[in-house]
C-alpha positions as CSV (number, residue, x, y, z in Angstrom):
1,M,-0.5,2.6,27.4
2,E,-2.3,4.0,30.5
3,G,-4.2,0.7,30.8
4,I,-0.9,-1.3,30.6
5,H,0.6,0.6,33.5
6,R,-2.6,0.4,35.6
7,Q,-2.7,-3.4,35.2
8,L,1.0,-3.7,36.1
9,L,0.4,-1.6,39.2
10,E,-2.6,-3.7,40.2
11,G,-0.5,-6.8,40.1
12,E,-2.0,-8.5,37.1
13,Q,0.3,-10.7,35.0
14,W,1.0,-9.1,31.7
15,V,1.9,-11.5,28.9
16,G,2.2,-9.2,25.8
17,D,5.3,-7.6,24.4
18,S,5.7,-3.9,25.0
19,T,7.7,-3.3,21.7
20,G,5.4,-5.4,19.5
21,P,3.0,-2.6,18.7
22,F,5.8,-0.4,17.5
23,F,6.4,-2.8,14.6
24,G,2.7,-3.1,13.9
25,F,2.3,0.7,13.7
26,M,5.4,0.9,11.5
27,G,3.8,-1.6,9.2
28,A,0.6,0.5,9.0
29,A,2.6,3.6,8.3
30,A,4.8,1.8,5.7
31,A,1.8,0.5,3.8
32,L,0.2,3.9,3.5
33,V,3.4,6.0,2.9
34,F,5.0,3.8,0.3
35,A,1.7,3.2,-1.6
36,C,1.0,6.9,-1.6
37,F,4.6,7.6,-2.8
38,G,3.8,5.3,-5.7
39,A,0.5,6.9,-6.4
40,A,1.9,10.4,-6.3
41,Y,4.8,9.5,-8.6
42,G,2.5,7.7,-11.1
43,T,0.1,10.6,-11.0
44,A,2.8,13.3,-11.5
45,K,4.7,11.4,-14.2
46,S,1.5,10.6,-16.1
47,G,0.2,14.1,-15.6
48,V,3.3,15.5,-17.2
49,G,2.7,13.3,-20.3
50,I,-1.0,14.3,-20.5
51,S,-0.1,18.0,-20.3
52,S,2.5,17.7,-23.0
53,M,0.2,15.6,-25.2
54,G,-2.7,18.0,-24.6
55,V,-0.9,20.8,-26.3
56,L,-0.9,18.9,-29.6
57,R,-4.2,16.9,-29.2
58,P,-6.5,18.5,-26.6
59,E,-9.4,16.2,-27.6
60,L,-7.5,13.2,-26.2
61,V,-6.9,14.6,-22.7
62,M,-9.9,12.9,-21.1
63,K,-9.1,9.6,-22.8
64,S,-5.6,9.8,-21.4
65,I,-6.6,10.2,-17.8
66,V,-6.6,6.4,-17.4
67,P,-3.0,6.2,-16.0
68,V,-3.8,8.9,-13.4
69,V,-6.8,7.0,-12.2
70,M,-4.8,3.7,-12.0
71,A,-2.1,5.4,-10.1
72,G,-4.6,6.8,-7.6
73,V,-5.9,3.3,-6.8
74,L,-2.5,2.4,-5.4
75,G,-3.0,4.8,-2.5
76,I,-6.3,3.1,-1.8
77,Y,-4.5,-0.3,-1.6
78,G,-2.1,1.2,1.0
79,L,-5.0,2.7,3.0
80,I,-6.9,-0.7,3.1
81,V,-3.9,-2.5,4.5
82,A,-3.1,0.3,6.9
83,V,-6.6,0.2,8.3
84,I,-6.5,-3.6,8.6
85,I,-3.2,-3.5,10.4
86,S,-4.2,-0.6,12.8
87,T,-7.4,-2.3,13.8
88,G,-5.4,-5.5,14.6
89,I,-3.1,-3.7,17.1
90,N,-5.1,-4.0,20.3
91,Q,-3.0,-4.9,23.3
92,T,-4.9,-5.9,26.4
93,A,-4.4,-8.3,29.2
94,D,-7.0,-10.6,27.7
95,K,-5.5,-10.4,24.2
96,P,-1.7,-9.9,24.2
97,Y,0.2,-8.5,21.2
98,Y,3.4,-10.3,20.7
99,L,6.5,-9.5,18.6
100,F,5.3,-12.1,16.1
101,D,2.2,-10.0,15.6
102,G,4.2,-6.9,15.2
103,Y,6.5,-8.5,12.6
104,A,3.5,-9.9,10.7
105,H,2.0,-6.5,10.5
106,L,5.3,-4.9,9.5
107,A,5.7,-7.5,6.8
108,A,2.1,-6.9,5.6
109,G,2.7,-3.1,5.4
110,L,6.0,-3.4,3.6
111,A,4.6,-6.0,1.1
112,C,1.7,-3.7,0.2
113,G,3.6,-0.4,0.4
114,L,6.7,-1.4,-1.6
115,A,4.6,-3.2,-4.3
116,G,2.5,-0.1,-4.6
117,L,5.6,2.1,-4.9
118,A,7.0,-0.2,-7.7
119,A,3.7,-0.3,-9.5
120,G,3.4,3.5,-9.2
121,M,6.8,4.0,-10.8
122,A,5.8,1.6,-13.7
123,I,2.4,3.3,-14.2
124,G,4.0,6.7,-14.2
125,I,6.7,5.8,-16.8
126,V,4.3,3.9,-19.0
127,G,1.6,6.5,-18.6
128,D,3.9,9.3,-19.6
129,A,5.3,7.6,-22.7
130,G,2.0,5.9,-23.5
131,V,-0.2,9.0,-23.7
132,R,2.4,10.9,-25.8
133,A,2.7,7.9,-28.2
134,N,-1.1,7.7,-28.3
135,A,-1.3,11.3,-29.5
136,Q,0.8,10.3,-32.5
137,Q,-0.5,6.8,-33.2
138,P,-4.0,6.1,-31.8
139,K,-3.6,2.3,-32.4
140,L,-1.2,2.2,-29.4
141,F,-4.0,3.0,-26.9
142,V,-5.0,-0.7,-26.3
143,G,-1.3,-1.7,-25.8
144,M,-0.8,1.1,-23.3
145,I,-3.9,0.0,-21.3
146,L,-2.7,-3.6,-21.2
147,I,0.8,-2.6,-19.9
148,L,-0.9,-0.4,-17.3
149,I,-3.1,-3.3,-16.2
150,F,-0.1,-5.5,-15.7
151,A,1.7,-2.8,-13.7
152,E,-1.4,-2.4,-11.6
153,A,-1.5,-6.1,-11.0
154,L,1.9,-5.8,-9.2
155,A,0.3,-3.6,-6.6
156,L,-2.7,-6.0,-6.4
157,Y,-0.3,-8.9,-5.6
158,G,1.2,-6.8,-2.7
159,L,-2.3,-6.0,-1.4
160,I,-3.2,-9.7,-1.4
161,V,0.0,-10.8,0.3
162,G,-0.4,-7.9,2.8
163,I,-3.9,-9.0,3.7
164,I,-2.7,-12.6,4.2
165,L,0.2,-11.6,6.3
166,A,-1.9,-9.3,8.4
167,G,-4.3,-12.2,9.0
168,K,-1.4,-14.2,10.5
169,A,-1.1,-11.7,13.4
170,G,-2.8,-12.9,16.5
171,S,-2.0,-16.6,15.8
172,A,1.1,-16.6,18.1
173,K,1.0,-18.8,21.2
174,P,3.2,-18.1,24.2
175,G,5.9,-20.6,24.9
176,T,5.8,-22.4,21.5
177,G,9.1,-21.0,20.2
């Protein structure tokens, strides 16, 4: 912000929006926080199922780690979008950052973060029940993995849409609205 004030004092025309970066930073935070909430819930819920199942069938514990790994990937999706957004927030006199850009980054962060949260909840519930069921009937393992893959795909959709929306930032032109 120091550069903004210096340019205003020196009489240069500032064309950006002073509140636009707030929405961009909120998008970066939303992507990371919500995706990590989903990853944490999926990891915790699946971990409870693995611990419970491990008492009866300890030889299946390592095979049952799959839901925990899949839940952890959700946090990486949020991190990717948060980094893309935060590197796109660069307000200078040469390259202004408009409200449109902030809203695009906010939408990107919310799309990725909330999709990651929903996927984490699904992975946690399926992982918990799936590893317990797998301990009793090993034929259920493939079905559990397929359900987990479809749940993970939900977060992948959010990642893709988040990247597309983040790419829309910077395409605003002044005076076209």
